[in-house]
C-alpha positions in Angstrom: -15.6 5.2 20.5 -15.7 5.6 24.2 -16.9 8.8 26.0 -13.4 9.3 27.2 -12.0 9.2 23.7 -14.5 11.5 22.3 -13.9 13.9 25.2 -10.2 14.0 24.5 -10.9 14.9 20.9 -13.4 17.6 21.8 -10.9 18.9 24.4 -8.0 19.2 21.9 -10.3 20.8 19.2 -11.6 23.3 21.8 -8.1 24.1 22.9 -7.1 24.9 19.3 -10.2 26.9 18.7 -9.4 29.0 21.8 -5.9 29.6 20.5 -7.4 30.7 17.1 -9.8 33.1 18.8 -6.9 34.6 20.8 -4.8 34.8 17.7 -7.5 36.4 15.6 -7.6 39.5 17.8 -3.8 39.8 17.3 -3.8 39.4 13.5 -4.5 42.7 11.8 -1.7 43.2 9.3 -0.2 41.2 6.4 3.0 40.6 8.4 1.0 39.3 11.3 -1.0 37.0 9.0 2.0 35.6 7.2 4.8 35.6 9.8 3.3 36.4 13.3 5.0 39.7 13.0 8.4 38.1 13.4 7.6 37.9 17.1 8.4 34.3 18.0 11.4 33.5 20.3 14.0 30.8 19.3 12.5 28.1 21.5 9.0 28.9 20.4 9.8 28.9 16.8 11.9 25.7 17.3 8.9 23.9 18.9 6.7 25.2 16.1 9.1 23.9 13.4 9.1 20.5 15.1 5.3 20.7 15.2 5.3 21.5 11.5 7.8 18.8 10.6 6.4 15.9 12.8 3.5 15.3 10.5 1.1 12.4 10.0 3.8 11.0 7.8 6.1 10.9 10.8 3.7 9.7 13.5 1.3 7.5 11.6 3.2 6.6 8.3 6.7 5.8 9.7 5.3 3.7 12.6 3.3 1.8 10.1 6.2 1.4 7.7 8.6 0.1 10.4 5.9 -2.3 11.7 5.3 -3.8 8.3 8.8 -3.7 6.7 11.3 -3.3 9.6 14.4 -1.6 8.8 13.3 -0.3 5.5 10.6 1.7 7.3 13.3 3.4 9.4 14.7 4.8 6.3 12.2 7.6 6.5 13.3 8.5 10.1 17.0 8.6 9.1 16.3 10.8 6.1 14.0 13.3 7.8 16.5 13.7 10.7 19.7 14.2 8.5 17.8 16.7 6.4 17.9 19.2 9.3 21.7 19.4 9.1 21.3 20.7 5.5 18.7 23.3 6.7 20.9 24.4 9.6 24.2 24.8 7.8 23.1 26.0 4.3 19.8 27.5 4.2 18.4 28.9 7.5 20.4 32.0 8.0 20.7 33.4 4.5 17.0 32.6 3.8 15.9 34.7 7.0 18.2 37.6 6.0 17.0 37.7 2.4 13.4 36.9 2.6 10.2 38.5 3.8 7.2 36.1 3.7 7.9 33.4 1.0 10.7 31.5 -0.9 10.0 33.7 -3.9 10.8 36.8 -1.8 14.2 35.4 -1.0 14.9 34.5 -4.7 13.6 37.8 -5.8 16.1 39.6 -3.6 18.5 38.9 -6.3 16.2 38.5 -9.4 13.6 41.2 -9.5 11.7 39.5 -12.2 8.0 38.6 -12.1 8.4 35.4 -14.0 10.9 34.2 -11.4 8.5 34.9 -8.7 5.7 33.2 -10.6 7.5 30.0 -11.1 8.7 29.9 -7.5 5.1 30.4 -6.4 3.8 27.6 -8.6 6.5 25.3 -7.3 5.4 26.2 -3.7 1.7 25.5 -4.4 2.6 22.2 -6.1 4.7 21.0 -3.1 1.9 22.2 -0.6 -0.7 20.1 -2.5 1.4 16.9 -2.4 2.0 17.3 1.3 -1.5 18.3 2.1 -2.9 15.1 0.4 -0.7 13.0 2.7 -2.0 14.7 5.9 -5.6 14.5 4.8 -5.3 10.8 4.0 -3.9 10.2 7.5 -6.7 12.2 9.1 -9.3 10.4 7.1 -8.0 6.9 8.1 -7.7 8.0 11.7 -11.1 9.4 12.1 -12.7 6.7 10.1 -11.2 4.1 12.4 -12.2 5.9 15.7 -15.5 7.4 14.9 -16.8 4.9 12.4 -17.7 7.6 9.8 -17.0 7.6 6.1 -13.6 8.4 4.9 -14.8 11.3 2.8 -16.7 13.0 5.7 -13.6 12.7 7.9 -11.4 14.4 5.3 -14.0 17.1 4.8 -14.2 17.7 8.6 -10.4 18.1 8.8 -10.4 20.4 5.8 -12.9 22.7 7.3 -11.1 23.0 10.6 -7.7 23.6 9.1 -9.1 26.4 6.9 -10.6 27.9 10.0 -7.4 28.3 11.8 -5.8 30.0 8.8 -8.6 32.2 7.9 -9.0 33.8 11.4 -5.7 33.2 13.2 -3.0 33.3 10.5 0.6 32.4 11.5 0.1 33.3 15.1 -2.7 30.7 15.6 -0.9 28.2 13.4 2.4 28.5 15.3 0.8 28.0 18.8 -1.4 25.1 17.6 2.0 23.6 16.4 3.7 24.2 19.7 0.9 22.6 21.7 0.8 19.7 19.3 4.6 19.2 19.4 4.5 18.9 23.2 1.6 16.5 23.2 3.0 14.4 20.4 6.4 14.0 22.2 4.5 13.1 25.5 2.4 10.4 23.7 5.5 9.0 21.9 7.5 8.8 25.1 4.6 7.0 26.9 4.2 4.4 24.2 7.9 3.8 23.9 8.1 3.4 27.7 5.4 0.8 27.5 7.0 -1.0 24.7 10.4 -1.2 26.5 8.5 -2.4 29.6 7.2 -5.4 27.7 10.8 -6.2 26.9 12.0 -5.6 30.6 13.7 -2.4 29.5 16.3 -4.3 27.5 16.8 -3.0 24.1 19.1 -5.8 23.1 16.3 -8.3 24.0 13.8 -6.4 21.9 16.1 -6.5 18.8 16.7 -10.3 19.4 13.0 -11.1 19.9 11.9 -9.0 16.8 13.7 -11.7 14.7 10.9 -14.2 15.5 7.9 -12.0 16.0 7.1 -11.0 12.4 6.6 -13.0 9.2 9.9 -11.6 7.8 12.0 -13.3 10.4 15.7 -12.1 10.7 15.2 -10.0 7.5 12.9 -7.7 9.5 16.1 -6.1 11.0 17.9 -5.7 7.6 17.3 -3.6 4.6 15.7 -5.2 1.6 12.2 -6.2 2.8 10.4 -3.5 0.9 13.1 -1.7 -0.9 14.8 -4.4 -3.0 16.2 -1.9 -5.5 19.2 -0.2 -4.1 19.0 2.7 -6.6 15.3 3.2 -5.6 16.3 3.3 -1.9 19.1 5.8 -2.7 16.7 8.0 -4.7 14.1 8.1 -1.9 16.9 9.1 0.7 18.1 11.9 -1.6 14.6 13.2 -1.6 14.3 13.0 2.2 17.6 14.5 3.0 17.7 17.4 0.5 13.9 18.0 0.3 13.4 19.7 3.7 15.6 22.6 2.6 13.1 23.3 -0.2 9.8 22.8 1.8 7.9 26.1 1.7 6.0 25.6 5.0 9.2 24.8 6.8 11.2 27.7 5.3 8.4 30.1 5.9 8.9 29.6 9.7 12.3 31.3 9.5 10.5 34.6 8.8 8.5 34.3 12.1 11.6 35.3 14.2 13.4 38.7 14.5 16.7 37.8 13.0 19.1 35.2 11.6 20.6 34.3 15.0 17.2 33.5 16.3 16.4 31.5 13.2 19.6 29.5 13.8 18.6 28.7 17.4 15.2 27.7 16.2 16.7 25.1 14.0 18.9 23.7 16.8 16.0 23.4 19.1 13.9 21.7 16.4 16.7 19.3 15.5 16.9 18.1 19.1 13.2 17.5 19.4 13.0 15.8 15.8 16.0 13.7 16.6 14.6 12.3 19.8 11.3 11.7 18.1 12.7 9.7 15.2 14.7 7.6 17.4 11.6 6.6 19.4 9.8 5.6 16.0 11.8 2.4 16.4 9.9 1.6 19.5 6.6 2.4 17.9 7.2 0.3 14.8 8.7 -2.6 16.7 5.9 -2.4 19.3 3.2 -2.4 16.7 4.8 -5.4 14.8 5.1 -7.4 18.2 1.9 -6.6 20.0 -0.6 -5.7 17.2 0.6 -7.9 14.4 1.0 -7.0 10.6 -2.3 -8.6 9.8 -4.4 -6.5 12.3 -2.4 -3.4 11.1 -3.2 -4.1 7.5 -6.9 -4.9 8.3 -7.3 -1.5 9.9 -5.6 0.4 7.1 -4.0 -1.3 4.1 -1.1 1.3 4.1 -0.4 0.7 7.8 -1.3 4.1 9.0 -3.0 3.0 12.1 -0.2 1.1 13.6 0.6 3.7 16.4 -3.1 4.1 17.6 -3.5 0.3 17.6 -0.3 -0.2 19.5 -1.5 2.4 22.1 -4.8 0.4 22.5 -2.9 -2.9 22.9 -0.5 -1.5 25.6 -2.7 1.1 27.3 -6.3 0.3 26.6 -9.0 2.7 25.1 -7.8 5.7 27.1 -4.3 5.6 25.7 -5.6 4.9 22.2 -7.9 7.8 22.5 -5.1 10.1 23.7 -2.7 9.1 21.0 -5.5 9.4 18.4 -6.4 12.8 19.6 -2.8 13.8 19.5 -2.4 12.4 16.0 -5.6 14.5 15.0 -3.9 17.6 16.4 -0.8 16.7 14.6 -2.6 16.7 11.3 -4.5 19.9 12.1 -1.4 21.8 12.9 0.6 20.7 9.9 -2.2 21.2 7.4 -2.8 24.7 8.8 0.9 25.5 8.1 0.6 24.1 4.6 -2.6 26.1 3.8 -0.8 29.3 5.0 2.3 28.7 2.8 0.2 27.8 -0.2 -2.1 30.8 0.3 0.9 33.2 0.8 2.4 32.0 -2.5 -0.8 32.9 -4.3 -2.0 36.0 -2.5 1.5 37.6 -1.9 3.5 36.4 -4.9 1.1 35.8 -7.8 -1.8 38.3 -6.8 0.0 41.0 -4.8 3.4 41.2 -6.6 2.6 40.0 -10.2 -1.0 40.8 -10.9 -1.3 44.0 -8.8 2.5 44.9 -9.3 3.0 45.4 -5.5 0.3 48.0 -5.5 -2.0 46.4 -3.0 -3.5 47.5 0.2 -3.3 45.5 3.5 -7.0 44.8 3.3 -6.8 43.5 -0.3 -3.9 41.2 0.5 -5.5 39.8 3.6 -8.6 39.1 1.6 -6.8 37.5 -1.2 -4.9 35.3 1.3 -8.1 34.1 2.9 -9.7 33.4 -0.5 -6.5 31.5 -1.5 -6.7 29.5 1.8 -10.1 28.2 0.8 -8.9 27.4 -2.6 -5.9 25.4 -1.6 -7.9 23.6 1.0 -10.7 22.6 -1.4 -8.3 21.3 -4.0 -6.3 19.2 -1.5 -9.5 17.7 -0.1 -10.7 16.7 -3.6 -7.3 15.0 -4.4 -7.1 13.3 -1.0 -10.4 11.5 -1.7 -8.6 9.5 -4.4 -5.5 8.6 -2.4 -6.9 6.7 0.6 -4.9 3.5 0.0 -1.5 5.2 -0.2 0.9 5.3 2.8 1.3 8.9 4.0 5.0 8.7 4.6 5.4 7.7 0.9 3.2 10.6 -0.2 5.2 13.0 1.7 8.5 11.6 0.2 7.1 12.7 -3.2 6.6 16.2 -1.9 10.2 16.2 -0.7 11.3 15.1 -4.1 9.6 18.0 -5.7 11.0 20.4 -3.2 14.6 19.1 -3.6 14.3 19.1 -7.4 12.7 22.5 -8.0 13.5 24.7 -5.0 16.8 23.7 -3.5 19.0 24.1 -6.6 17.7 27.7 -7.1 18.1 28.5 -3.4 21.7 27.3 -3.2 22.7 29.0 -6.5 21.0 32.3 -5.6 23.0 32.4 -2.3 26.4 31.0 -3.3 27.0 31.4 -7.1 27.8 34.9 -8.4 27.2 34.0 -12.1 23.7 32.7 -11.5 21.0 34.7 -13.2 17.2 34.9 -14.1 17.4 32.4 -16.9 19.2 29.8 -14.6 16.6 30.4 -11.9 13.6 29.7 -14.2 15.2 26.8 -16.0 16.2 25.1 -12.8 12.8 25.5 -11.2 10.8 24.5 -14.2 13.0 21.5 -15.1 13.1 20.2 -11.6 9.3 20.6 -11.1 8.3 19.1 -14.5 10.9 16.3 -14.4 9.7 15.2 -10.9 6.0 15.3 -11.7 6.3 13.6 -15.0 8.5 10.7 -13.6 6.2 10.3 -10.6 3.2 10.0 -13.1 4.8 7.2 -15.1 6.4 5.5 -12.1 5.2 2.3 -10.0 3.8 4.9 -7.5 1.0 5.7 -10.0 1.1 2.8 -12.5 0.9 -0.8 -11.3 -0.4 -3.9 -13.1 -1.9 -5.2 -9.8 -5.3 -3.5 -9.2 -5.4 -1.5 -6.0 -1.6 -1.4 -5.6 -1.3 2.2 -7.1 -3.6 4.9 -8.3 -3.9 3.5 -11.9 -3.7 0.1 -13.3 -0.9 -0.3 -15.9 2.7 -1.1 -16.4 5.2 1.7 -15.1 7.5 3.2 -17.7 9.9 4.7 -15.2 11.2 2.0 -12.8 11.8 4.0 -9.6 9.0 4.8 -7.1 10.7 8.1 -6.1 12.5 9.9 -9.0 14.7 12.2 -6.9 18.0 10.5 -8.0 17.1 11.8 -11.5 15.0 14.9 -10.9 17.4 16.5 -8.3 20.5 16.4 -10.7 18.2 17.6 -13.5 17.2 20.7 -11.5 20.8 21.6 -10.6 22.0 20.9 -14.1 19.3 22.9 -15.8 19.9 25.9 -13.5 23.6 25.7 -14.3 23.1 25.5 -18.1 20.5 28.2 -18.1 22.8 30.6 -16.4 25.9 29.7 -18.6 24.0 29.9 -21.9 22.4 33.3 -20.9 24.7 36.3 -21.4 23.1 38.3 -18.7 25.3 38.9 -15.6 24.7 41.0 -12.5 27.7 40.3 -10.2 27.0 43.7 -8.3 23.7 42.4 -7.3 25.3 39.2 -6.1 27.6 41.1 -3.9 24.7 43.0 -2.3 22.9 39.6 -1.7 26.0 38.0 -0.3 26.4 40.8 2.2 22.6 40.6 3.2 22.7 36.8 3.4 25.7 36.7 5.7 25.2 39.9 7.9 21.4 40.7 7.7 22.2 44.2 6.7 19.4 45.5 4.5 
């Protein structure tokens, strides 16, 4: 790696550590640690949400997926973008009005039961682990390529840094790292897209026409069916992407970092614009990598295609642009994993330890200490699992996290807010069924079992035919929550009336 490239890496890392040091002096209470004291403005939180959402899966995984599979790779971009409409119109405002730190707080506003909070916390931690693995796989591949160090060392390095941000700076540090990273990522993406268009004389129609002959897939590159030959499997994956965002704990946690629901709404609008522009530009990243790097070189650098964007930057802008893009990708991963660690730690320290084990009788110091210990635990587990997932595409890994979020969390969130006959039994049965169904079906799917050695985690014939089980697990979550509520005789419609007023007005 060049001296310039290494300098850019060091500069970005130094910048984030300065932010962490600054934030650490302003993080003294539990509220400041979990939600930055609710002090972010709409545009700040919008940028931070975009920074949280535009992960390694977006920048590295989608660019690689489009470069290798054409239109089929763009499915990820479509799904991630449309997902924000669900968040904006259904979840954002009620969640902000009802919650405090976590999803479990929001659900517990209606069901003051320890077991509901416990199941919600377990669901949160599971989703966080899935998502964390994806980010660490991307980080490991990136640093391995650029610095020439072993994959496991690269993963360990990122794990240590992300834990540092959370331990000392909490949500304030995490938010500002995400804001800085969102700006840098958009800048890098715009520059590469400009260079790609320049190669095609700024003629988008010419670009699409030439792509028909620039890849081994020919005209099929521009049509669905190169990778996803099973229509049901494609529909299942899209269901996970579109509905999963509304159940992702690290995204939903961001709505508690602003002062009120109106600001939360404006945050989502800002984030949607940024995310929308970015995902449109992934077309140029993917097409450019396919045209100017080539599928063979992309696969040689990383079998899953995760290095397509950095290699494209090198092809069009030399070592300096590659170093800049890679440094930005590194910052992208650091920012996202910090947010994930924080949401996982809050689920354990606040929900399980603080509210269930200690029954709410816990001091600020005890809860802060528990959160920091939990941060170390979540990081360590994710690092260990990431070491075994090196060959998997990070965009695919994230789609599995979305599947679990949509299956376990979304049904309960929607029923809690909008169905007056919903109850504790329904909440527990919905979360447990959605979570278990998604995990079991993934474990017996082609994503984990494949007769070709190296194509999946284990060698064997898959029992479940779909790579993403969302089309089964999401309805299972909704149905189980409905049946659980109907079968149980317990009703508390007065409590629903209170929740409805709070959800729509913010009145406590």
